[in-house]
C-alpha positions in Angstrom: -18.8 47.9 33.0 -18.9 46.1 29.6 -16.0 46.9 27.2 -16.7 49.6 24.7 -16.9 48.9 21.0 -13.4 50.3 20.4 -11.9 48.1 23.1 -13.6 45.0 21.6 -12.3 46.0 18.2 -8.8 46.4 19.6 -9.0 42.9 21.1 -10.0 41.5 17.7 -7.0 43.3 16.2 -4.8 41.7 18.8 -5.8 38.3 17.6 -5.2 39.3 14.0 -1.7 40.3 15.1 -1.2 37.0 17.0 -2.4 35.1 14.0 0.2 36.8 11.8 2.9 35.6 14.2 1.5 32.1 14.1 1.9 32.1 10.4 5.6 32.7 11.0 5.6 29.9 13.5 4.3 27.5 10.9 6.8 28.8 8.3 9.7 28.5 10.8 8.8 24.9 11.8 8.6 24.0 8.1 11.9 25.7 7.4 13.8 23.8 10.1 12.0 20.5 10.3 10.5 19.6 7.0 12.5 20.0 3.8 10.2 17.9 1.5 12.5 16.7 -1.2 11.2 13.4 -2.5 11.6 11.3 -5.6 8.2 9.8 -5.0 6.4 13.1 -4.6 8.4 15.6 -6.7 5.6 18.2 -6.3 6.0 18.3 -2.5 9.1 20.5 -2.3 7.8 23.4 -4.5 4.4 23.2 -2.7 6.1 23.5 0.7 8.3 26.3 -0.6 5.3 28.2 -1.9 3.5 27.6 1.4 6.5 29.1 3.4 6.5 32.2 1.2 2.8 32.5 1.4 3.0 32.3 5.2 5.5 35.2 5.2 3.3 37.2 2.9 0.3 36.4 5.0 2.1 37.6 8.1 2.8 40.9 6.4 -0.8 41.3 5.3 -2.5 40.2 8.5 0.1 41.9 10.8 0.0 45.1 8.8 -3.7 45.2 8.9 -3.8 44.8 12.7 -1.0 47.4 13.1 -2.6 50.1 11.0 -6.1 49.6 12.3 -4.8 49.3 15.9 -3.2 52.7 15.7 -6.5 54.1 14.6 -8.5 52.2 17.3 -6.3 53.5 20.2 -6.4 57.0 18.8 -10.2 57.1 19.1 -10.3 55.8 22.7 -7.7 56.4 25.4 -7.1 53.2 27.4 -5.3 52.8 30.7 -1.6 52.0 30.1 -1.8 48.8 32.0 -4.7 47.5 29.8 -2.9 48.5 26.7 0.2 46.6 27.8 -1.8 43.5 28.8 -3.6 43.6 25.4 -0.3 43.6 23.6 1.5 40.8 25.6 -0.1 38.0 23.5 1.5 39.5 20.4 5.0 39.4 22.0 4.4 35.9 23.3 3.5 34.7 19.8 6.5 36.4 18.3 8.7 34.6 20.9 7.4 31.3 19.7 8.6 31.8 16.2 11.6 29.7 15.3 14.1 32.2 13.8 14.3 31.2 10.1 14.7 34.4 8.1 18.0 35.0 9.7 20.5 32.8 11.5 22.0 35.7 13.5 20.5 34.5 16.8 22.5 31.3 16.5 25.7 33.3 15.9 24.9 35.3 19.1 24.8 32.0 21.1 28.0 30.7 19.4 30.0 33.9 20.1 28.6 34.0 23.6 30.1 30.6 24.1 33.5 31.8 22.9 33.4 34.2 25.9 31.5 32.4 28.6 32.3 28.7 27.9 35.8 28.9 26.4 37.0 31.9 28.2 38.3 33.6 25.1 38.0 37.1 23.7 35.3 37.1 21.0 36.9 40.1 19.3 40.1 38.2 18.7 39.2 34.5 18.6 36.3 33.0 16.6 34.1 30.0 17.0 36.2 28.0 14.6 39.1 28.2 17.0 37.1 25.7 19.2 36.5 22.8 16.8 35.1 20.5 19.5 32.2 22.9 20.3 29.0 21.1 19.2 27.3 24.4 18.4 29.5 24.8 15.3 27.0 22.5 13.6 24.3 25.1 13.8 23.8 28.3 11.7 25.8 29.8 8.9 29.3 28.3 8.6 31.0 31.5 7.1 30.2 33.6 10.2 31.9 31.0 12.5 35.2 32.5 11.3 34.1 36.2 11.8 34.9 38.0 15.1 32.2 39.7 17.1 31.0 42.7 15.1 29.0 44.4 18.0 29.9 46.4 21.0 30.9 45.2 24.5 27.4 45.4 25.9 26.2 42.8 23.4 29.4 40.8 24.0 28.6 40.5 27.7 24.9 39.9 27.1 25.7 37.1 24.7 28.2 35.6 27.2 25.7 35.8 30.0 22.8 34.2 28.2 25.1 31.5 26.7 26.3 30.7 30.2 22.8 30.5 31.6 21.7 28.2 28.7 24.7 26.0 29.3 23.0 25.0 32.6 20.6 23.1 30.4 23.4 21.1 28.6 21.7 17.9 29.9 18.9 18.4 27.4 19.0 16.4 24.1 20.3 18.4 21.2 19.4 21.1 20.3 17.8 21.8 23.6 20.5 24.0 25.0 20.4 26.1 21.8 16.6 26.5 22.0 17.0 27.6 25.6 19.6 30.2 24.6 17.6 31.6 21.8 14.5 31.8 24.0 16.5 33.8 26.5 17.6 36.2 23.8 14.0 36.5 22.6 12.8 37.3 26.2 15.4 40.0 26.5 14.7 41.5 23.1 10.9 41.4 23.6 11.3 43.2 26.9 13.5 45.8 25.2 10.9 46.3 22.5 8.2 46.8 25.1 10.4 49.2 26.9 11.0 51.1 23.7 7.3 51.4 23.1 6.8 52.7 26.6 9.5 55.3 26.1 8.0 56.2 22.7 4.7 56.7 24.4 6.3 59.1 26.9 7.9 61.1 24.1 4.6 61.3 22.2 2.9 62.5 25.4 5.4 65.4 25.5 5.1 66.5 21.9 1.5 65.5 21.0 -0.4 64.2 24.1 -3.3 62.8 22.1 -1.0 60.5 20.1 0.6 58.7 23.0 -1.3 55.4 22.7 -1.1 55.5 19.0 2.7 55.8 19.1 2.9 52.9 21.6 1.0 50.7 19.2 3.0 52.1 16.2 6.2 50.7 17.8 5.0 47.5 19.6 2.6 46.1 17.0 4.8 47.1 14.0 5.2 44.1 11.7 8.8 45.0 10.8 9.9 45.6 14.4 8.2 42.5 15.7 9.7 40.4 12.9 13.3 41.7 13.3 13.4 42.3 17.0 11.5 39.3 18.4 10.5 36.7 15.9 13.9 36.5 14.2 15.7 37.9 17.2 18.2 40.5 16.0 19.8 42.5 18.8 18.5 45.9 17.5 15.9 46.4 20.3 18.7 46.8 22.9 20.1 49.6 20.8 16.7 51.1 20.0 15.8 51.3 23.7 19.0 53.1 24.6 18.6 55.6 21.7 15.0 56.3 22.7 16.1 56.9 26.3 18.8 59.2 25.2 16.5 61.3 23.0 13.7 61.3 25.6 16.1 62.5 28.3 17.5 65.2 26.0 14.0 66.5 25.3 13.5 66.9 29.0 16.8 68.8 29.4 18.3 65.8 31.4 21.6 66.1 29.5 23.6 63.9 31.9 21.1 61.0 31.6 21.0 61.5 27.8 24.8 61.2 27.6 24.9 58.0 29.6 22.2 56.4 27.6 23.9 57.4 24.3 27.2 56.1 25.6 25.6 52.8 26.4 24.1 52.8 22.9 27.6 53.3 21.4 28.9 50.5 23.5 26.1 48.4 22.0 26.7 49.3 18.4 28.8 52.2 17.3 26.2 53.9 15.1 24.5 56.1 17.7 27.7 58.2 18.0 26.2 60.1 15.0 23.6 61.5 17.4 26.1 63.1 19.8 26.2 66.4 17.9 22.4 66.7 18.2 22.5 66.0 22.0 25.4 68.5 22.4 23.4 71.2 20.6 20.3 70.5 22.6 22.3 70.6 25.9 24.0 73.8 24.9 20.7 75.5 24.1 19.3 74.4 27.5 22.5 75.4 29.2 23.1 71.9 30.4 26.6 71.4 29.1 28.1 70.6 32.5 25.5 67.8 33.0 26.3 66.5 29.5 30.0 66.4 30.3 29.3 64.6 33.5 27.2 62.0 31.7 29.9 61.7 29.1 32.5 61.1 31.8 30.4 58.2 33.1 30.1 56.8 29.6 33.8 57.2 29.2 34.5 55.3 32.4 32.3 52.4 31.1 34.2 52.5 27.8 37.5 52.3 29.7 36.2 49.2 31.5 35.3 47.7 28.1 38.8 48.5 26.8 40.3 46.7 29.7 38.0 43.7 29.3 38.3 43.3 25.5 40.1 45.9 23.5 43.6 46.0 24.9 44.3 42.8 23.0 46.1 43.3 19.7 43.7 43.1 16.7 40.6 43.4 18.9 39.3 46.5 16.9 39.8 44.9 13.5 36.1 44.0 13.4 35.4 47.6 12.5 37.3 47.3 9.3 36.0 43.8 8.5 32.4 44.9 9.0 32.8 47.7 6.4 34.2 45.1 3.9 30.8 43.3 3.8 28.9 44.3 0.6 25.4 43.1 -0.2 21.8 44.2 -0.7 22.6 47.9 0.0 22.0 51.0 -2.2 25.8 51.2 -2.6 25.9 47.5 -3.7 23.1 48.3 -6.2 25.0 51.2 -7.7 28.1 49.1 -7.9 26.2 46.4 -9.8 24.6 48.8 -12.2 27.7 50.8 -12.9 30.1 47.8 -13.0 32.4 49.2 -10.3 34.8 46.8 -8.8 35.8 49.0 -5.8 33.0 50.6 -3.9 35.1 52.6 -1.5 34.5 55.8 -3.4 30.8 55.3 -3.3 31.0 54.5 0.4 32.9 57.7 1.3 30.5 59.8 -0.8 27.6 58.2 1.1 29.2 58.8 4.5 29.9 62.4 3.5 26.2 62.8 2.9 25.4 61.2 6.4 27.8 63.8 8.0 26.0 66.6 6.0 22.6 65.5 7.3 24.0 65.4 10.9 25.4 68.9 10.5 22.2 70.2 9.0 20.1 68.6 11.8 22.4 70.2 14.4 22.1 73.7 12.8 18.3 73.4 12.6 18.2 72.2 16.2 20.3 75.2 17.3 17.8 77.5 15.7 14.8 75.6 17.0 15.6 73.5 20.0 12.2 71.8 20.1 11.4 68.1 20.7 9.9 67.5 17.2 13.0 69.0 15.6 15.2 66.6 17.6 13.0 63.7 16.5 13.2 64.7 12.8 17.0 65.1 13.0 17.4 61.8 14.7 15.2 59.9 12.2 16.8 61.7 9.2 20.4 60.9 10.4 19.7 57.2 11.0 17.8 56.8 7.8 20.6 58.4 5.8 23.0 56.1 7.4 20.9 53.1 6.5 20.4 54.2 2.9 23.8 55.8 2.0 26.3 55.0 4.7 26.5 51.2 4.7 27.8 48.7 2.1 25.8 45.9 3.8 22.1 46.3 4.3 19.6 44.2 6.3 16.0 44.9 6.9 16.7 45.0 10.7 18.7 48.2 10.3 15.4 50.0 9.8 14.9 49.5 13.5 17.4 52.4 14.0 15.2 55.0 12.5 11.6 53.8 12.0 10.3 54.4 15.6 11.6 58.0 15.6 10.0 58.7 12.2 6.7 57.2 13.4 6.7 59.5 16.4 6.7 62.6 14.1 3.2 61.7 12.9 3.4 63.3 9.5 5.8 64.2 6.7 8.1 62.3 4.4 9.9 60.4 7.1 6.6 59.3 8.7 5.3 58.1 5.3 8.6 56.3 4.6 8.4 54.6 8.0 4.8 53.5 7.4 5.6 52.0 4.0 8.9 50.2 5.0 7.1 48.7 8.0 5.0 46.7 5.5 7.3 46.3 2.5 10.7 45.4 4.1 9.6 42.0 5.4 8.5 41.1 1.8 12.2 41.3 0.9 12.5 37.8 2.5 10.2 36.1 0.0 12.9 34.7 -2.3 14.7 33.3 0.8 11.5 31.8 2.1 10.5 30.3 -1.3 13.9 29.0 -2.4 16.4 29.4 0.4 18.5 31.6 -1.9 20.6 34.6 -1.1 21.7 35.3 -4.6 21.3 38.5 -6.7 17.6 38.0 -7.2 17.1 37.8 -3.4 19.3 40.8 -2.8 17.6 43.0 -5.4 14.3 42.2 -3.9 15.6 43.2 -0.5 16.9 46.5 -1.9 13.6 47.2 -3.7 11.3 46.4 -0.9 13.4 47.8 1.9 14.9 50.9 0.3 13.7 51.9 -3.1 9.9 51.4 -2.8 9.6 53.1 0.7 11.5 56.2 -0.4 9.7 56.5 -3.8 6.4 55.7 -2.1 6.9 58.3 0.6 7.7 60.9 -2.1 4.5 60.2 -4.0 2.0 59.1 -1.3 -0.3 61.5 0.4 -2.3 59.8 3.2 -6.0 60.7 3.5 -6.8 63.6 5.8 -7.1 62.3 9.4 -4.8 59.3 8.9 -1.9 61.1 10.5 
């Protein structure tokens, strides 16, 4: 049977999305391999800088077009899941090929993984600079080489495992081992993003069956998620997958599974602990408190193992305090700049009080209406409020914590904000791509495109009837 018009259209959109990733490949290769500064050709450097910025903008335009039209295409024709996954694989493969250049975090993952796996040290206590003979100190951002691991023990062990596996390729010429390690991270993160899209599809099938395929594409083809989770390889997809699993299990009254998944999420990064009141209320309303406590006991046992492995060492939890001291490109940083405030602690505690208020409000609403959509809304609202108001340091990758949940709601302010930020947030990198600068201009652009514009746009934009 020949493919339908909608299937053919979807295939064309796949190649648009692949082309968007290939623009990032070109930009990444230029960023790492070709600087272009020349006395003979003084025009070459600005031309290459402009080309790199245009490639990032082209990725946003082309990838955003494929994403938006793709959601509409799968909404009009239901495809077998296997075909939908196979159609999407080339997009993930292209994203894996992108040399990370908008963030150097993947290099830090490898370096900190070597602290554990190669040097046998505790990455929460000792830093990369403690091993001056390690050749990997030459790569990435120098200041972070003196910063302890800021993530949970699941990430610590994942980093150690992949650094150890990559070390088996130490015979390769430099930087072969580093490339192998980053590729391993990308394969894991791409698999997690695919898993997250599959779980999102399952959730959508429960709350709005006709939107299941649309929600799969909304997550997996999303320009923001692809850029942050795979192309530039932040570790957020591990956290996202665990959070989605926790919410999906809670919706199905599998409170024990939800507690274990949430516990694993907290051991990845501490932020999902904010969702525990929501899962507690959902379990209580479904009379599944005993199962929830059983799952929490399992998560507690895993936490005890992590304490034995890492946190019984003196100073191993200092990373929590140090992480809060980082201040850049956030809404709190913006207010501090505008108001001329030297100490932002007051603003930070006010923002975190607002986060707590949103959590409590979501729990109360969920108690009154223990419905899947209400849980989704409370989850998205909690994590968005944390990203906007509860952090002194903001990065576009933090949107991974809330955007998929908001996209699953299908309508409303949170949905509109998620749609806008999926397109605008990657544009916050334009100053870095054009000039390799992380100064105030770059940070203000990040705040504008990643926070202010999506929130204001969501308040004003009303999508045409039928879009959502």
